[in-house]
Residue frames as a rotation matrix with the C-alpha (Angstrom) as fourth column:
UNK 1
0.840 0.435 -0.323 -31.54
-0.474 0.300 -0.828 43.52
-0.263 0.849 0.458 9.27
UNK 2
0.135 -0.895 -0.425 -27.88
-0.848 0.117 -0.517 42.80
0.513 0.430 -0.743 8.87
UNK 3
-0.623 -0.310 0.719 -28.04
-0.717 0.593 -0.366 40.32
-0.313 -0.743 -0.591 11.71
UNK 4
0.361 0.846 0.391 -31.06
-0.467 0.528 -0.710 38.64
-0.807 0.074 0.586 10.21
UNK 5
0.702 -0.229 -0.674 -29.20
-0.650 0.181 -0.738 38.19
0.291 0.957 -0.022 6.88
UNK 6
-0.340 -0.939 0.060 -26.20
-0.866 0.288 -0.408 36.79
0.366 -0.191 -0.911 8.79
UNK 7
-0.366 0.265 0.892 -28.39
-0.636 0.629 -0.447 34.39
-0.679 -0.731 -0.062 10.73
UNK 8
0.728 0.685 -0.033 -30.12
-0.444 0.434 -0.784 33.22
-0.522 0.585 0.620 7.60
UNK 9
0.316 -0.732 -0.604 -26.76
-0.775 0.168 -0.609 32.63
0.547 0.660 -0.514 5.96
UNK 10
-0.633 -0.601 0.489 -25.68
-0.773 0.526 -0.354 30.50
-0.045 -0.602 -0.797 8.88
UNK 11
0.067 0.724 0.687 -28.87
-0.485 0.625 -0.611 28.51
-0.872 -0.292 0.393 8.82
UNK 12
0.818 0.209 -0.536 -28.43
-0.575 0.273 -0.771 27.89
-0.015 0.939 0.343 5.03
UNK 13
-0.155 -0.964 -0.218 -24.86
-0.898 0.230 -0.376 26.78
0.413 0.137 -0.900 5.64
UNK 14
-0.614 -0.077 0.786 -26.14
-0.570 0.732 -0.373 24.01
-0.546 -0.677 -0.493 8.00
UNK 15
0.389 0.862 0.325 -28.74
-0.298 0.452 -0.841 23.00
-0.872 0.230 0.433 5.47
UNK 16
0.391 -0.245 -0.887 -26.43
-0.920 -0.064 -0.388 22.66
0.038 0.967 -0.250 2.50
UNK 17
0.836 0.100 -0.539 -25.24
-0.236 0.953 -0.190 19.34
0.495 0.286 0.820 1.25
UNK 18
-0.159 -0.986 -0.042 -21.74
-0.277 0.086 -0.957 19.63
0.948 -0.141 -0.287 2.84
UNK 19
-0.795 -0.123 0.593 -23.32
-0.590 -0.068 -0.805 19.50
0.140 -0.990 -0.019 6.27
UNK 20
0.262 0.951 -0.162 -26.25
-0.862 0.307 0.403 17.12
0.433 0.034 0.901 5.58
UNK 21
0.271 -0.089 0.959 -26.65
-0.692 0.675 0.258 13.88
-0.670 -0.733 0.121 7.44
UNK 22
0.958 0.169 0.230 -26.50
0.032 0.737 -0.676 11.94
-0.284 0.655 0.700 4.20
UNK 23
0.622 -0.783 -0.021 -23.16
-0.255 -0.177 -0.951 13.33
0.740 0.596 -0.310 3.08
UNK 24
0.058 -0.568 0.821 -21.73
-0.978 -0.198 -0.068 13.05
0.201 -0.799 -0.567 6.59
UNK 25
0.525 0.196 0.828 -22.80
-0.459 0.884 0.082 9.41
-0.716 -0.423 0.555 6.87
UNK 26
0.982 -0.185 0.044 -21.32
0.124 0.446 -0.887 8.66
0.144 0.876 0.460 3.46
UNK 27
0.322 -0.908 0.269 -18.06
-0.587 -0.414 -0.695 10.27
0.742 0.066 -0.667 4.48
UNK 28
0.096 -0.209 0.973 -18.02
-0.924 0.346 0.165 8.21
-0.371 -0.915 -0.160 7.75
UNK 29
0.877 0.196 0.438 -18.66
-0.037 0.938 -0.345 5.06
-0.479 0.286 0.830 5.68
UNK 30
0.806 -0.592 -0.002 -15.72
-0.027 -0.034 -0.999 6.08
0.591 0.805 -0.043 3.45
UNK 31
0.131 -0.715 0.687 -13.48
-0.917 -0.350 -0.189 6.76
0.376 -0.605 -0.702 6.48
UNK 32
0.360 0.070 0.930 -14.26
-0.667 0.716 0.205 3.43
-0.652 -0.694 0.305 8.04
UNK 33
0.995 0.040 0.096 -13.66
0.047 0.654 -0.755 1.65
-0.093 0.756 0.649 4.73
UNK 34
0.496 -0.867 0.035 -10.15
-0.392 -0.260 -0.882 3.08
0.774 0.424 -0.469 4.49
UNK 35
0.011 -0.439 0.898 -9.33
-0.998 0.048 0.036 2.08
-0.059 -0.897 -0.438 8.06
UNK 36
0.616 0.321 0.719 -10.51
-0.353 0.929 -0.112 -1.38
-0.704 -0.185 0.686 7.45
UNK 37
0.964 -0.254 -0.079 -8.66
-0.014 0.250 -0.968 -1.54
0.265 0.935 0.237 4.13
UNK 38
0.214 -0.964 0.159 -5.26
-0.597 -0.258 -0.759 -0.53
0.773 0.067 -0.631 5.48
UNK 39
0.013 -0.235 0.972 -5.49
-0.963 0.258 0.076 -2.35
-0.269 -0.937 -0.223 8.84
UNK 40
0.609 0.328 0.722 -6.55
-0.280 0.941 -0.191 -5.68
-0.742 -0.086 0.665 7.35
UNK 41
0.926 -0.135 0.352 -4.61
0.372 0.481 -0.794 -5.51
-0.062 0.866 0.496 4.13
UNK 42
0.424 -0.781 0.458 -1.55
0.166 -0.431 -0.887 -3.37
0.890 0.452 -0.053 4.76
UNK 43
-0.437 -0.848 -0.301 0.37
0.357 0.144 -0.923 -4.17
0.825 -0.511 0.240 8.00
UNK 44
0.199 0.526 -0.827 -2.25
0.967 0.032 0.253 -3.35
0.160 -0.850 -0.502 10.67
UNK 45
-0.867 -0.417 -0.272 -1.81
0.457 -0.883 -0.105 0.36
-0.196 -0.215 0.957 10.04
UNK 46
0.090 0.962 -0.260 -4.69
0.752 -0.236 -0.615 2.71
-0.653 -0.140 -0.745 10.42
UNK 47
-0.221 -0.063 0.973 -5.51
0.856 -0.490 0.163 5.15
0.467 0.869 0.162 7.66
UNK 48
0.154 0.501 0.852 -7.28
0.031 -0.864 0.503 7.52
0.988 -0.050 -0.148 10.01
UNK 49
0.948 0.313 -0.049 -7.03
0.047 0.014 0.999 6.46
0.314 -0.949 -0.001 13.65
UNK 50
0.164 -0.962 0.218 -3.73
-0.329 -0.262 -0.907 7.99
0.930 0.077 -0.360 14.65
UNK 51
0.338 0.001 0.941 -4.33
-0.939 0.067 0.337 6.95
-0.062 -0.998 0.023 18.30
UNK 52
0.936 0.051 0.349 -4.07
-0.043 0.999 -0.030 3.28
-0.350 0.013 0.937 17.19
UNK 53
0.708 -0.701 0.082 -0.92
0.201 0.089 -0.976 4.06
0.677 0.708 0.204 15.19
UNK 54
0.133 -0.621 0.773 0.72
-0.760 -0.564 -0.323 5.73
0.637 -0.544 -0.547 18.15
UNK 55
0.593 0.170 0.787 -0.12
-0.708 0.575 0.409 2.70
-0.383 -0.800 0.462 20.36
UNK 56
0.955 -0.219 0.199 1.33
0.284 0.868 -0.408 0.31
-0.083 0.446 0.891 17.83
UNK 57
0.439 -0.851 0.289 4.44
-0.176 -0.396 -0.901 2.53
0.881 0.345 -0.323 17.45
UNK 58
0.194 -0.352 0.915 5.06
-0.965 -0.236 0.114 2.34
0.175 -0.906 -0.386 21.17
UNK 59
0.747 0.120 0.653 4.60
-0.326 0.923 0.203 -1.40
-0.579 -0.365 0.729 21.23
UNK 60
0.877 -0.481 0.013 7.08
0.253 0.437 -0.863 -1.84
0.409 0.760 0.504 18.35
UNK 61
0.217 -0.836 0.504 9.71
-0.563 -0.529 -0.635 0.19
0.798 -0.146 -0.585 20.13
UNK 62
0.230 -0.055 0.972 9.21
-0.953 0.188 0.236 -1.76
-0.196 -0.981 -0.009 23.35
UNK 63
0.905 0.277 0.323 9.17
-0.227 0.956 -0.185 -5.14
-0.360 0.094 0.928 21.70
UNK 64
0.502 -0.794 0.343 12.49
0.860 0.413 -0.301 -4.60
0.097 0.446 0.890 19.97
UNK 65
0.880 -0.100 -0.464 14.32
0.092 -0.922 0.375 -1.63
-0.465 -0.373 -0.803 21.52
UNK 66
-0.097 -0.995 -0.006 17.62
0.186 -0.024 0.982 -2.48
-0.978 0.094 0.187 19.84
UNK 67
-0.979 -0.130 0.158 16.11
0.173 -0.114 0.978 -2.56
-0.109 0.985 0.134 16.35
UNK 68
-0.341 0.919 -0.199 12.75
0.101 -0.174 -0.980 -0.82
-0.935 -0.354 -0.034 16.59
UNK 69
-0.575 0.320 0.753 10.33
0.818 0.204 0.538 -0.99
0.018 0.925 -0.379 13.65
UNK 70
-0.675 0.298 -0.675 9.02
0.040 -0.898 -0.437 2.54
-0.737 -0.322 0.594 12.91
UNK 71
-0.853 0.304 0.425 6.51
0.492 0.195 0.848 1.54
0.175 0.933 -0.315 10.18
UNK 72
0.218 0.961 -0.171 3.70
0.971 -0.197 0.134 3.34
0.095 -0.195 -0.976 12.05
UNK 73
-0.199 -0.365 -0.909 5.68
0.493 -0.839 0.229 6.66
-0.847 -0.403 0.347 12.18
UNK 74
-0.955 -0.230 0.186 5.38
0.282 -0.516 0.809 7.77
-0.090 0.825 0.557 8.53
UNK 75
-0.177 0.955 0.237 1.54
0.798 -0.001 0.602 7.81
0.575 0.295 -0.763 8.67
UNK 76
0.278 0.250 -0.928 1.75
0.868 -0.478 0.131 10.16
-0.411 -0.842 -0.350 11.59
UNK 77
-0.571 -0.593 -0.567 3.84
0.259 -0.786 0.562 12.64
-0.779 0.174 0.602 9.63
UNK 78
-0.886 0.278 0.371 1.65
0.351 -0.118 0.929 12.35
0.302 0.953 0.007 6.56
UNK 79
0.089 0.913 -0.398 -1.42
0.986 -0.023 0.167 12.97
0.144 -0.407 -0.902 8.74
UNK 80
0.098 -0.111 -0.989 -0.01
0.529 -0.836 0.146 16.26
-0.843 -0.537 -0.024 9.82
UNK 81
-0.866 -0.479 -0.143 1.03
0.115 -0.470 0.875 17.18
-0.487 0.741 0.462 6.33
UNK 82
-0.566 0.740 0.364 -2.47
0.703 0.202 0.682 16.53
0.431 0.641 -0.634 5.06
UNK 83
0.317 0.626 -0.712 -3.86
0.888 -0.459 -0.008 18.80
-0.332 -0.630 -0.702 7.69
UNK 84
-0.338 -0.504 -0.795 -1.50
0.169 -0.864 0.475 21.55
-0.926 0.026 0.377 6.50
UNK 85
-0.946 -0.010 0.325 -2.57
0.325 0.027 0.945 20.96
-0.018 1.000 -0.023 2.86
UNK 86
-0.137 0.986 0.090 -6.21
0.933 0.098 0.347 21.27
0.333 0.132 -0.934 3.74
UNK 87
0.299 0.139 -0.944 -5.67
0.652 -0.752 0.096 24.38
-0.697 -0.644 -0.315 5.78
UNK 88
-0.693 -0.657 -0.295 -3.67
0.220 -0.583 0.782 25.94
-0.686 0.477 0.549 2.95
UNK 89
-0.553 0.569 0.609 -6.73
0.764 0.056 0.642 25.71
0.331 0.821 -0.465 0.62
UNK 90
0.491 0.831 -0.262 -8.40
0.867 -0.436 0.242 28.30
0.087 -0.346 -0.934 2.87
UNK 91
-0.264 -0.635 -0.726 -5.64
0.566 -0.712 0.416 30.86
-0.781 -0.301 0.548 2.64
UNK 92
0.402 0.527 -0.749 -6.48
-0.210 -0.743 -0.635 33.91
-0.891 0.413 -0.188 0.48
UNK 93
-0.415 -0.659 -0.627 -3.92
-0.775 -0.106 0.624 33.00
-0.477 0.745 -0.467 -2.11
UNK 94
-0.983 0.020 0.183 -5.41
0.089 0.921 0.379 29.54
-0.161 0.388 -0.907 -2.72
UNK 95
-0.245 0.969 -0.020 -9.05
0.442 0.093 -0.892 30.63
-0.863 -0.228 -0.451 -2.32
UNK 96
0.055 0.176 -0.983 -8.67
-0.675 -0.719 -0.167 32.71
-0.736 0.672 0.079 -5.43
UNK 97
-0.653 -0.368 -0.662 -7.65
-0.746 0.464 0.478 29.62
0.131 0.806 -0.578 -7.34
UNK 98
-0.833 0.378 -0.404 -9.72
0.391 0.919 0.053 26.92
0.391 -0.114 -0.913 -5.57
UNK 99
-0.491 0.720 0.490 -13.31
-0.607 -0.686 0.400 28.14
0.624 -0.101 0.775 -5.31
UNK 100
0.625 0.767 0.146 -14.67
-0.664 0.424 0.616 25.00
0.410 -0.482 0.774 -3.67
UNK 101
-0.378 -0.884 0.276 -12.20
-0.893 0.269 -0.361 23.47
0.245 -0.383 -0.891 -1.24
UNK 102
0.131 0.497 0.858 -14.72
-0.620 0.716 -0.321 20.74
-0.774 -0.490 0.402 -0.27
UNK 103
0.957 0.289 -0.008 -14.81
-0.175 0.556 -0.813 19.37
-0.230 0.779 0.582 -3.75
UNK 104
0.448 -0.866 -0.224 -11.10
-0.681 -0.168 -0.713 19.96
0.580 0.472 -0.665 -4.26
UNK 105
-0.279 -0.543 0.792 -10.15
-0.916 0.398 -0.050 17.86
-0.288 -0.739 -0.608 -1.25
UNK 106
0.424 0.550 0.720 -12.38
-0.300 0.835 -0.461 15.02
-0.854 -0.021 0.519 -2.42
UNK 107
0.936 -0.081 -0.343 -10.88
-0.332 0.129 -0.935 15.21
0.120 0.988 0.094 -5.88
UNK 108
-0.036 -0.995 0.093 -7.36
-0.930 0.000 -0.367 14.93
0.365 -0.100 -0.926 -4.51
UNK 109
-0.216 0.007 0.976 -8.49
-0.690 0.706 -0.157 11.92
-0.691 -0.708 -0.147 -2.47
UNK 110
0.770 0.607 0.196 -10.16
-0.232 0.553 -0.800 10.33
-0.594 0.571 0.567 -5.45
UNK 111
0.644 -0.621 -0.446 -7.05
-0.615 -0.074 -0.785 10.74
0.455 0.780 -0.430 -7.65
UNK 112
-0.340 -0.856 0.389 -4.74
-0.934 0.261 -0.243 9.32
0.106 -0.446 -0.889 -5.05
UNK 113
-0.073 0.356 0.932 -6.98
-0.455 0.819 -0.349 6.22
-0.888 -0.449 0.102 -4.29
UNK 114
0.880 0.417 -0.229 -7.61
-0.375 0.310 -0.874 5.60
-0.293 0.855 0.429 -8.00
UNK 115
0.298 -0.873 -0.385 -3.89
-0.793 -0.002 -0.610 5.43
0.532 0.487 -0.693 -8.65
UNK 116
-0.479 -0.533 0.697 -3.24
-0.853 0.470 -0.227 3.16
-0.207 -0.703 -0.680 -5.67
UNK 117
0.427 0.766 0.481 -5.99
-0.591 0.639 -0.492 0.80
-0.684 -0.074 0.725 -6.75
UNK 118
0.947 -0.071 -0.312 -3.91
-0.249 0.450 -0.858 -0.26
0.201 0.890 0.409 -9.76
UNK 119
-0.048 -0.979 0.196 -0.66
-0.984 0.013 -0.179 -0.86
0.173 -0.201 -0.964 -7.87
UNK 120
-0.156 -0.057 -0.986 0.31
-0.172 0.985 -0.030 -4.58
0.973 0.165 -0.164 -7.61
UNK 121
0.841 0.540 0.035 -0.78
-0.151 0.174 0.973 -6.27
0.519 -0.824 0.228 -4.39
UNK 122
0.442 -0.772 -0.456 2.88
0.875 0.484 0.028 -7.03
0.199 -0.411 0.890 -3.61
UNK 123
0.159 -0.359 0.920 3.58
0.114 -0.919 -0.378 -3.29
0.981 0.165 -0.105 -3.38
UNK 124
-0.690 -0.443 -0.572 5.18
0.584 0.126 -0.802 -2.48
0.427 -0.888 0.171 0.03
UNK 125
0.152 0.861 -0.485 2.67
0.987 -0.108 0.118 -1.24
0.050 -0.496 -0.867 2.60
UNK 126
-0.394 -0.368 -0.842 4.51
0.519 -0.845 0.127 2.11
-0.759 -0.387 0.524 2.94
UNK 127
-0.995 -0.085 -0.045 3.56
0.010 -0.556 0.831 3.16
-0.096 0.827 0.554 -0.59
UNK 128
-0.359 0.933 -0.020 -0.10
0.570 0.237 0.787 2.38
0.739 0.271 -0.617 0.12
UNK 129
0.233 0.535 -0.812 -0.71
0.966 -0.032 0.257 3.61
0.112 -0.844 -0.525 3.60
UNK 130
-0.540 -0.511 -0.669 1.27
0.607 -0.787 0.111 6.87
-0.583 -0.346 0.735 3.52
UNK 131
-0.944 0.257 0.208 -0.62
0.002 -0.625 0.780 8.42
0.331 0.737 0.589 0.51
UNK 132
-0.132 0.967 -0.219 -3.98
0.519 0.256 0.816 7.20
0.845 -0.006 -0.535 1.94
UNK 133
-0.005 0.045 -0.999 -3.24
0.970 -0.241 -0.016 8.85
-0.241 -0.969 -0.043 5.35
UNK 134
-0.900 -0.336 -0.279 -2.46
0.257 -0.924 0.283 12.12
-0.353 0.183 0.918 3.61
UNK 135
-0.744 0.639 0.196 -5.67
0.014 -0.279 0.960 12.07
0.668 0.717 0.198 1.67
UNK 136
0.066 0.783 -0.619 -7.84
0.794 0.334 0.508 11.02
0.604 -0.525 -0.600 4.65
UNK 137
-0.301 -0.168 -0.939 -6.41
0.862 -0.469 -0.193 13.76
-0.408 -0.867 0.286 6.87
UNK 138
-0.990 0.071 0.120 -7.40
0.005 -0.841 0.541 16.42
0.139 0.537 0.832 4.31
UNK 139
-0.267 0.950 -0.160 -10.95
0.229 0.224 0.947 15.08
0.936 0.217 -0.277 4.62
UNK 140
-0.094 0.192 -0.977 -10.86
0.982 0.180 -0.059 15.32
0.165 -0.965 -0.205 8.44
UNK 141
-0.667 -0.312 -0.676 -10.09
0.520 -0.845 -0.123 19.01
-0.533 -0.434 0.726 8.51
UNK 142
-0.955 0.297 0.005 -12.48
-0.184 -0.606 0.774 19.96
0.233 0.738 0.633 5.69
UNK 143
-0.043 0.985 -0.166 -15.68
-0.152 0.158 0.976 18.16
0.987 0.067 0.143 6.61
UNK 144
-0.898 -0.384 -0.214 -16.31
0.191 0.098 -0.977 18.93
0.396 -0.918 -0.014 10.28
UNK 145
-0.721 0.680 0.133 -19.96
-0.577 -0.484 -0.658 19.82
-0.383 -0.551 0.741 10.59
UNK 146
-0.749 0.659 -0.069 -23.19
0.469 0.600 0.647 17.81
0.468 0.452 -0.759 10.41
UNK 147
0.469 0.875 0.117 -26.10
0.659 -0.435 0.613 20.14
0.588 -0.210 -0.781 10.84
UNK 148
0.699 -0.210 0.683 -25.17
-0.446 -0.875 0.188 22.37
0.559 -0.436 -0.706 13.82
UNK 149
0.881 -0.353 0.315 -22.85
-0.137 0.447 0.884 19.72
-0.453 -0.822 0.346 15.36
UNK 150
0.039 -0.939 -0.341 -19.12
-0.999 -0.034 -0.022 19.10
0.009 0.342 -0.940 14.97
UNK 151
0.858 0.094 0.504 -18.07
-0.167 0.981 0.100 15.58
-0.485 -0.170 0.858 14.01
UNK 152
-0.288 -0.941 -0.177 -15.20
-0.674 0.068 0.736 13.64
-0.680 0.331 -0.654 12.52
UNK 153
0.572 0.571 -0.589 -15.69
-0.811 0.283 -0.512 12.02
-0.126 0.770 0.625 9.14
UNK 154
0.258 -0.543 -0.799 -12.78
-0.527 0.614 -0.587 9.54
0.810 0.573 -0.128 9.30
UNK 155
-0.772 -0.324 -0.547 -12.69
0.187 0.707 -0.682 8.15
0.607 -0.629 -0.485 12.85
UNK 156
-0.007 0.993 -0.116 -15.37
0.177 0.116 0.977 7.61
0.984 -0.013 -0.177 15.42
UNK 157
-0.536 -0.191 -0.822 -14.23
0.797 0.207 -0.568 8.22
0.278 -0.960 0.041 19.05
UNK 158
-0.960 0.220 -0.172 -15.58
-0.147 -0.923 -0.357 11.84
-0.237 -0.317 0.918 19.22
UNK 159
-0.442 0.859 -0.260 -18.76
-0.604 -0.071 0.794 10.79
0.663 0.508 0.550 17.36
UNK 160
-0.163 0.407 -0.899 -19.37
0.468 0.834 0.293 7.97
0.868 -0.373 -0.327 19.82
UNK 161
-0.823 -0.163 -0.544 -18.88
0.563 -0.367 -0.740 10.38
-0.079 -0.916 0.394 22.73
UNK 162
-0.851 0.522 -0.054 -21.39
-0.525 -0.848 0.074 12.80
-0.007 0.092 0.996 21.23
UNK 163
-0.230 0.751 -0.619 -23.86
-0.238 0.573 0.784 9.90
0.944 0.328 0.047 20.64
UNK 164
-0.417 -0.013 -0.909 -23.45
0.758 0.547 -0.356 8.91
0.502 -0.837 -0.218 24.34
UNK 165
-0.934 0.058 -0.352 -24.17
0.177 -0.782 -0.598 12.47
-0.310 -0.621 0.720 25.58
UNK 166
-0.673 0.713 -0.197 -27.13
-0.639 -0.426 0.641 12.71
0.373 0.557 0.742 23.29
UNK 167
-0.137 0.594 -0.793 -28.64
0.200 0.800 0.565 9.49
0.970 -0.082 -0.228 24.60
UNK 168
-0.656 -0.118 -0.746 -28.01
0.749 0.020 -0.662 10.57
0.093 -0.993 0.075 28.20
UNK 169
-0.941 0.277 -0.197 -29.70
-0.236 -0.949 -0.210 13.97
-0.245 -0.151 0.958 27.61
UNK 170
-0.491 0.783 -0.381 -32.59
-0.429 0.163 0.888 12.26
0.758 0.600 0.256 25.82
UNK 171
-0.138 0.400 -0.906 -33.19
0.492 0.822 0.287 10.03
0.860 -0.406 -0.310 28.80
UNK 172
-0.066 -0.035 -0.997 -32.50
0.997 0.029 -0.067 12.30
0.031 -0.999 0.033 31.75
UNK 173
-0.852 -0.194 -0.487 -32.88
0.267 -0.960 -0.085 15.97
-0.451 -0.202 0.870 30.76
UNK 174
0.017 0.972 -0.234 -35.78
0.228 -0.232 -0.946 18.08
-0.974 -0.037 -0.226 29.65
UNK 175
0.004 -0.099 -0.995 -34.43
-0.830 -0.555 0.052 19.11
-0.558 0.826 -0.084 26.19
UNK 176
0.011 0.035 0.999 -35.53
0.056 0.998 -0.035 15.78
-0.998 0.057 0.009 24.64
UNK 177
0.902 0.421 0.091 -36.17
0.110 -0.023 -0.994 16.99
-0.417 0.907 -0.067 21.14
UNK 178
0.550 -0.790 -0.271 -32.64
-0.825 -0.463 -0.324 18.29
0.131 0.402 -0.906 20.60
UNK 179
-0.260 -0.684 0.681 -31.12
-0.769 0.573 0.282 15.28
-0.583 -0.451 -0.676 22.27
UNK 180
0.346 0.436 0.831 -33.17
0.144 0.850 -0.506 12.87
-0.927 0.295 0.231 20.25
UNK 181
0.989 -0.009 -0.149 -32.10
-0.147 -0.256 -0.955 14.57
-0.029 0.967 -0.254 16.99
UNK 182
0.231 -0.972 0.049 -28.47
-0.972 -0.233 -0.022 14.53
0.033 -0.042 -0.999 18.03
UNK 183
-0.137 -0.210 0.968 -28.68
-0.465 0.876 0.124 10.85
-0.875 -0.433 -0.218 19.04
UNK 184
0.747 0.472 0.468 -30.25
0.172 0.543 -0.822 9.93
-0.642 0.694 0.324 15.69
UNK 185
0.852 -0.422 -0.311 -27.64
-0.501 -0.485 -0.717 11.79
0.152 0.766 -0.624 13.68
UNK 186
-0.046 -0.975 0.217 -24.68
-0.998 0.037 -0.045 10.29
0.036 -0.219 -0.975 15.48
UNK 187
0.126 0.195 0.973 -26.09
-0.257 0.953 -0.158 6.81
-0.958 -0.230 0.170 15.62
UNK 188
0.966 0.240 0.100 -26.28
0.046 0.220 -0.974 6.96
-0.256 0.945 0.202 11.83
UNK 189
0.576 -0.804 -0.144 -22.75
-0.726 -0.424 -0.542 8.28
0.375 0.417 -0.828 11.51
UNK 190
-0.199 -0.634 0.747 -21.26
-0.864 0.473 0.171 5.74
-0.462 -0.612 -0.642 14.01
UNK 191
0.407 0.437 0.802 -23.17
-0.046 0.887 -0.460 2.92
-0.912 0.150 0.381 12.30
UNK 192
0.978 -0.075 -0.194 -21.99
-0.201 -0.098 -0.975 4.04
0.054 0.992 -0.111 8.86
UNK 193
0.146 -0.986 0.078 -18.34
-0.975 -0.156 -0.155 4.01
0.165 -0.053 -0.985 10.07
UNK 194
-0.134 -0.119 0.984 -18.77
-0.526 0.850 0.032 0.44
-0.840 -0.513 -0.176 11.47
UNK 195
0.764 0.467 0.445 -20.28
0.122 0.573 -0.810 -0.77
-0.634 0.673 0.381 8.18
UNK 196
0.806 -0.509 -0.301 -17.44
-0.523 -0.377 -0.764 0.91
0.275 0.774 -0.570 6.25
UNK 197
-0.083 -0.903 0.421 -14.68
-0.978 0.155 0.139 -0.63
-0.191 -0.400 -0.896 8.43
UNK 198
0.054 0.144 0.988 -16.21
-0.191 0.973 -0.132 -4.11
-0.980 -0.181 0.080 8.09
UNK 199
0.922 0.358 0.149 -16.70
0.085 0.187 -0.979 -3.74
-0.378 0.915 0.142 4.41
UNK 200
0.599 -0.765 -0.234 -13.17
-0.764 -0.460 -0.452 -2.46
0.238 0.450 -0.861 3.81
UNK 201
-0.175 -0.682 0.710 -11.64
-0.821 0.499 0.277 -5.29
-0.543 -0.535 -0.647 5.76
UNK 202
0.287 0.385 0.877 -13.55
0.111 0.896 -0.430 -7.89
-0.951 0.221 0.215 3.77
UNK 203
0.973 0.173 -0.151 -12.94
-0.106 -0.248 -0.963 -6.20
-0.204 0.953 -0.223 0.45
UNK 204
0.315 -0.933 -0.175 -9.16
-0.949 -0.306 -0.078 -5.96
0.019 0.191 -0.981 0.78
UNK 205
-0.264 -0.444 0.856 -8.87
-0.509 0.818 0.268 -9.67
-0.820 -0.365 -0.442 1.66
UNK 206
0.369 0.501 0.783 -10.73
0.417 0.663 -0.621 -10.64
-0.830 0.556 0.036 -1.51
UNK 207
0.881 0.119 0.458 -9.71
0.472 -0.309 -0.826 -8.02
0.043 0.944 -0.328 -4.05
UNK 208
-0.129 -0.986 -0.105 -6.42
0.987 -0.138 0.078 -6.61
-0.091 -0.094 0.991 -2.73
UNK 209
-0.786 -0.279 -0.552 -5.72
0.280 -0.956 0.084 -3.03
-0.551 -0.088 0.830 -3.86
UNK 210
-0.789 0.555 0.264 -8.60
0.246 -0.109 0.963 -3.21
0.563 0.825 -0.050 -6.29
UNK 211
-0.101 0.783 -0.614 -10.81
0.982 0.179 0.066 -2.91
0.161 -0.596 -0.787 -3.28
UNK 212
-0.649 -0.181 -0.739 -10.17
0.362 -0.928 -0.091 0.90
-0.669 -0.327 0.667 -3.44
UNK 213
-0.894 0.306 0.327 -12.38
0.248 -0.270 0.931 1.14
0.373 0.913 0.165 -6.51
UNK 214
0.052 0.976 -0.209 -15.67
0.833 0.073 0.548 1.10
0.550 -0.203 -0.810 -4.56
UNK 215
0.053 -0.148 -0.988 -14.22
0.787 -0.603 0.133 3.86
-0.615 -0.784 0.085 -2.28
UNK 216
-0.912 -0.400 -0.084 -13.34
0.241 -0.692 0.681 5.96
-0.331 0.601 0.728 -5.34
UNK 217
-0.580 0.762 0.287 -16.88
0.467 0.023 0.884 5.60
0.667 0.647 -0.369 -6.67
UNK 218
0.289 0.666 -0.687 -18.41
0.952 -0.127 0.277 6.54
0.098 -0.735 -0.671 -3.29
UNK 219
-0.207 -0.454 -0.867 -16.20
0.594 -0.762 0.258 9.60
-0.778 -0.461 0.428 -2.96
UNK 220
-0.949 -0.080 0.306 -16.95
0.310 -0.433 0.846 10.64
0.065 0.898 0.436 -6.55
UNK 221
-0.108 0.988 0.110 -20.68
0.721 0.002 0.693 10.61
0.685 0.154 -0.712 -5.80
UNK 222
0.364 0.189 -0.912 -20.11
0.845 -0.478 0.239 12.74
-0.391 -0.858 -0.334 -2.72
UNK 223
-0.643 -0.642 -0.418 -17.96
0.402 -0.747 0.529 15.18
-0.652 0.172 0.739 -4.66
UNK 224
-0.699 0.490 0.521 -20.73
0.471 -0.233 0.851 15.54
0.538 0.840 -0.068 -7.28
UNK 225
0.228 0.875 -0.426 -23.12
0.907 -0.032 0.419 16.20
0.353 -0.482 -0.802 -4.49
UNK 226
0.414 -0.128 -0.901 -21.08
0.647 -0.655 0.390 19.02
-0.641 -0.745 -0.188 -2.94
UNK 227
-0.416 -0.789 0.452 -19.38
0.890 -0.249 0.383 20.53
-0.189 0.561 0.806 -6.00
UNK 228
-0.258 0.404 0.878 -22.02
0.526 -0.703 0.478 23.26
0.810 0.585 -0.031 -6.65
UNK 229
0.562 0.449 -0.695 -22.36
0.823 -0.220 0.524 24.34
0.082 -0.866 -0.493 -2.98
């Protein structure tokens, strides 16, 4: 009986809003939007894709070894700091204070982006990209499940890999139902990220830092959705 209760609890966990396809797709849209925003509007720095920042960092060092430009280095440190902050919310000390770490992470992200949205467009890129990277990395470590699958809500390499394996299994293996479901879920998530990245790139070129306002609204709607879980 105990095992049945545990199994039911696990099933409910995968059906709750935090792990739904809708919330996961919305988070992927938000993650893509921030990458497009920072890359197109703030020095070709990625908010989420640290692989790209590392590549650019290496290129900067090689292009000017005497006076290297390390502008892609601070986001890497803030990325790791954000991971630490999100992990800390799950420690017993903080769990007694923060009952819903999912909503708490989104609230931190919302506050940071809202404040940044009202900075002048001439603000140095450092003061925009570093806080965004911190906020986005907290989201990465907090939202990691869509249904029974692991995914990343702020960049898409792993999601694209899962989509590819799902399509392969759908076409060439016998477990077609599971593979079809996986393919559908990750096609939606990868497509959402693409839409977000495109929209964020266009928005920042027209509205500057005010382009963060739609992102704030989207994250606020997601936070309302998950706050009672």
